[in-house]
C-alpha positions as CSV (number, residue, x, y, z in Angstrom):
1,M,-21.5,27.7,54.5
2,V,-20.6,24.1,53.8
3,S,-18.9,22.2,56.6
4,L,-15.2,21.7,56.7
5,R,-13.8,18.9,54.5
6,K,-10.3,17.5,54.1
7,R,-8.7,18.5,50.8
8,D,-5.6,16.7,49.7
9,K,-2.8,18.1,47.6
10,L,-2.7,15.1,45.3
11,S,-6.3,15.4,44.2
12,L,-5.9,19.1,43.5
13,L,-2.8,18.4,41.5
14,T,-4.6,15.8,39.4
15,Y,-7.5,18.2,38.8
16,L,-5.1,20.9,37.7
17,E,-3.2,18.6,35.4
18,N,-6.5,17.5,33.8
19,R,-7.7,21.1,33.5
20,T,-4.5,22.1,31.6
21,S,-4.1,18.9,29.6
22,K,-5.2,20.6,26.3
23,M,-2.9,23.6,26.8
24,P,0.7,23.9,25.7
25,I,2.1,23.5,29.2
26,V,5.9,23.3,29.8
27,L,5.6,22.9,33.6
28,D,6.0,19.5,35.3
29,P,4.1,18.2,38.3
30,S,6.8,19.6,40.7
31,D,6.1,23.1,39.3
32,F,2.4,22.5,39.8
33,K,3.0,21.6,43.4
34,I,5.0,24.8,43.9
35,Q,2.1,26.9,42.7
36,I,-0.4,25.0,44.8
37,E,1.7,25.6,47.9
38,R,1.9,29.3,46.9
39,A,-1.9,29.5,46.7
40,V,-2.3,27.8,50.1
41,R,0.2,30.2,51.6
42,K,-1.9,33.1,50.3
43,L,-5.0,31.5,51.8
44,D,-3.3,31.3,55.2
45,E,-2.6,35.0,55.0
46,L,-6.2,35.9,54.2
47,L,-8.0,33.2,56.2
48,F,-11.1,34.7,58.0
49,N,-13.5,31.8,58.5
50,P,-13.0,30.5,62.1
51,R,-13.0,26.8,63.1
52,S,-14.5,25.7,66.4
53,V,-14.0,23.0,68.9
54,I,-15.9,22.1,72.1
55,F,-13.9,20.6,75.0
56,T,-16.0,18.5,77.3
57,N,-13.1,18.1,79.8
58,A,-12.3,21.8,80.2
59,V,-11.4,21.7,83.9
60,N,-8.5,23.7,85.3
61,G,-5.3,22.5,83.7
62,N,-3.5,22.1,80.4
63,L,-5.0,20.8,77.1
64,D,-2.8,19.7,74.2
65,V,-4.2,21.4,71.1
66,T,-1.3,20.7,68.8
67,A,-3.5,18.8,66.3
68,L,-5.8,21.8,65.9
69,H,-2.9,24.0,64.5
70,I,-4.3,27.1,66.3
71,D,-2.9,30.3,65.0
72,E,-5.2,32.7,66.8
73,I,-8.2,32.3,69.1
74,N,-11.1,34.5,68.1
75,T,-13.7,33.8,70.8
76,V,-14.2,31.6,73.8
77,Y,-17.6,30.6,75.2
78,Y,-18.1,28.8,78.5
79,S,-20.7,26.4,79.9
80,Q,-23.3,28.0,82.0
81,D,-21.8,27.1,85.3
82,S,-18.5,28.7,84.1
83,A,-20.4,31.8,82.9
84,N,-22.0,32.2,86.3
85,S,-18.7,32.2,88.0
86,L,-17.1,34.6,85.6
87,M,-19.9,37.0,84.9
88,G,-21.4,37.3,88.4
89,G,-24.6,35.4,87.7
90,L,-25.3,36.6,84.1
91,D,-26.5,33.9,81.7
92,L,-24.3,35.1,78.8
93,G,-21.4,32.7,78.6
94,L,-18.9,34.9,76.8
95,G,-15.2,34.6,77.4
96,I,-14.7,38.1,78.7
97,M,-13.7,39.0,82.2
98,P,-15.8,41.0,84.7
99,I,-13.6,44.0,85.1
100,L,-16.7,46.2,85.0
101,T,-20.2,45.0,86.0
102,A,-23.7,46.2,85.6
103,Q,-23.6,47.2,89.3
104,T,-20.7,49.6,88.8
105,M,-21.9,51.1,85.5
106,P,-25.8,51.5,85.4
107,L,-27.3,50.3,82.1
108,S,-30.3,52.7,81.8
109,S,-30.3,52.9,78.0
110,L,-29.1,51.1,74.9
111,E,-26.4,53.7,74.5
112,S,-25.1,53.1,78.0
113,M,-25.1,49.3,77.3
114,V,-23.0,49.9,74.2
115,D,-20.6,52.1,76.1
116,Y,-20.4,49.5,78.8
117,L,-19.5,46.7,76.3
118,I,-16.9,48.8,74.5
119,I,-15.1,49.8,77.7
120,K,-15.3,46.2,79.0
121,G,-13.9,44.9,75.7
122,L,-11.0,47.4,75.7
123,I,-10.0,46.6,79.3
124,N,-10.3,42.8,78.7
125,S,-8.2,43.0,75.5
126,L,-5.5,44.9,77.4
127,Q,-5.6,42.4,80.2
128,R,-5.2,39.5,77.8
129,K,-2.3,41.1,75.9
130,M,-0.6,41.6,79.3
131,L,-1.2,37.9,80.1
132,N,-3.1,39.0,83.2
133,T,-6.3,37.1,82.6
134,W,-7.4,34.1,84.6
135,D,-9.7,32.2,82.2
136,Y,-7.4,30.8,79.5
137,V,-4.0,31.3,77.9
138,L,-2.8,29.9,74.6
139,L,0.9,29.1,75.1
140,P,3.4,29.3,72.2
141,M,4.4,26.1,70.5
142,N,7.3,24.5,72.5
143,A,10.5,22.9,71.2
144,E,8.8,19.5,70.7
145,G,6.2,21.1,68.4
146,R,3.4,20.8,71.0
147,Q,0.9,23.6,71.7
148,I,-0.9,23.9,75.1
149,L,-4.1,25.7,75.9
150,Q,-4.0,26.5,79.6
151,I,-7.5,26.7,81.1
152,K,-8.0,28.5,84.3
153,N,-11.8,28.0,84.5
154,P,-13.8,25.5,86.5
155,G,-16.4,24.8,83.9
156,N,-16.8,21.4,82.1
157,L,-17.6,22.8,78.6
158,F,-15.3,25.1,76.8
159,W,-16.1,26.2,73.2
160,V,-13.3,27.8,71.3
161,E,-13.5,29.6,67.9
162,Y,-10.1,30.0,66.3
163,L,-8.2,30.6,63.1
164,P,-5.8,27.8,62.1
165,Y,-2.4,27.8,60.5
166,L,-2.3,26.1,57.1
167,D,1.1,24.8,56.2
168,P,1.6,24.8,52.4
169,M,3.9,21.7,52.7
170,W,1.1,19.5,54.2
171,D,-0.4,16.7,52.1
172,E,-3.9,17.7,53.1
173,W,-5.8,20.6,54.7
174,E,-9.2,21.2,56.2
175,M,-11.0,23.9,54.2
176,Y,-14.5,25.3,53.7
177,E,-15.8,25.2,50.1
178,N,-15.1,28.9,49.4
179,E,-11.5,28.5,50.7
180,Y,-10.9,25.4,48.5
181,S,-12.4,27.2,45.4
182,F,-10.0,30.1,46.1
183,V,-7.0,27.9,46.3
184,T,-8.1,26.0,43.2
185,E,-8.6,29.1,41.0
186,L,-5.5,30.8,42.4
187,S,-3.4,27.8,41.8
188,Y,-4.6,27.6,38.2
189,A,-3.9,31.3,37.6
190,Y,-0.4,30.9,39.2
191,I,0.3,27.9,36.9
192,C,-0.8,29.7,33.8
193,H,1.2,32.8,34.7
194,A,4.3,30.8,35.4
195,N,3.8,28.8,32.2
196,V,3.7,32.0,30.1
197,E,6.8,33.4,31.8
198,I,8.8,30.2,31.2
199,T,7.6,29.9,27.6
200,A,8.4,33.5,26.9
201,Q,11.9,33.1,28.2
202,A,12.5,29.9,26.2
203,T,11.3,31.2,22.8
204,M,11.3,34.3,20.7
205,L,7.9,35.1,22.2
206,G,9.8,36.6,25.1
207,V,10.3,39.9,23.3
208,G,6.9,40.0,21.6
209,K,3.6,41.7,22.3
210,E,1.8,38.4,22.8
211,A,3.9,37.5,25.8
212,A,3.4,40.9,27.4
213,T,-0.4,40.6,26.9
214,L,-0.6,37.1,28.3
215,T,1.5,38.0,31.3
216,S,-0.6,41.1,32.0
217,Y,-3.8,39.1,31.6
218,W,-2.7,36.5,34.3
219,N,-1.4,39.2,36.6
220,D,-4.8,40.9,36.5
221,K,-6.5,37.5,36.9
222,I,-4.5,36.7,40.1
223,E,-5.2,40.2,41.5
224,K,-8.9,39.8,40.8
225,I,-9.1,36.3,42.5
226,I,-7.3,37.6,45.6
227,K,-9.5,40.8,45.8
228,E,-12.7,38.9,45.5
229,F,-11.8,36.5,48.3
230,S,-10.6,39.4,50.5
231,D,-13.8,41.4,49.8
232,S,-15.8,38.3,50.9
233,T,-14.3,38.9,54.4
234,I,-16.4,42.1,54.8
235,I,-19.5,40.4,53.5
236,N,-19.0,37.5,55.9
237,Y,-18.7,39.9,58.9
238,I,-21.8,41.9,57.8
239,G,-23.8,38.7,57.4
């Protein structure tokens, strides 16, 4: 996957205007922006590629993570000294709590190891939802619009994988190539669909077979674009 890049709304708007320049378009730039924002909103709903950040000052305390626009934390990894303190000497630095240990649940086979990890994961998830963990807590955004990640971990390295929130009204966003392609193609399909609807309403085409055919075509196109992107979620996880 190509690295994250900043994508700005103005550049996308210019591209879409050029792409539709030879078409009978009745929409203006403000209408184009509405459809771009609509596509970004859909991407935000379907986002599955995590972002990551490494904090080198992850001592006990509060980190201001407002600039990251964190919507949900997927996984947390610790530095080795943190992992040792959390996992009782194990080298694996995963952000899960030692509710169960290898000493209390003998791992004599691959099956027992899998059972151990499943049970451990369930208990840890329950602990986190009850805000009863002691490694980290992502606090809700406060009235000033600041978001704090509270770290209760003595390590000095803290690697967080998270899903961000993408605000459609921003002037730019950080996206992977597949995400930007999705937004580009979906914006174009939204624009063409809206253009057909407005044209049909403003002319006699509105009661004709041609308008119905074009509307159906762009409806199917939009559904196909969204489905292909959603299906890539499964491919991504399998890979």
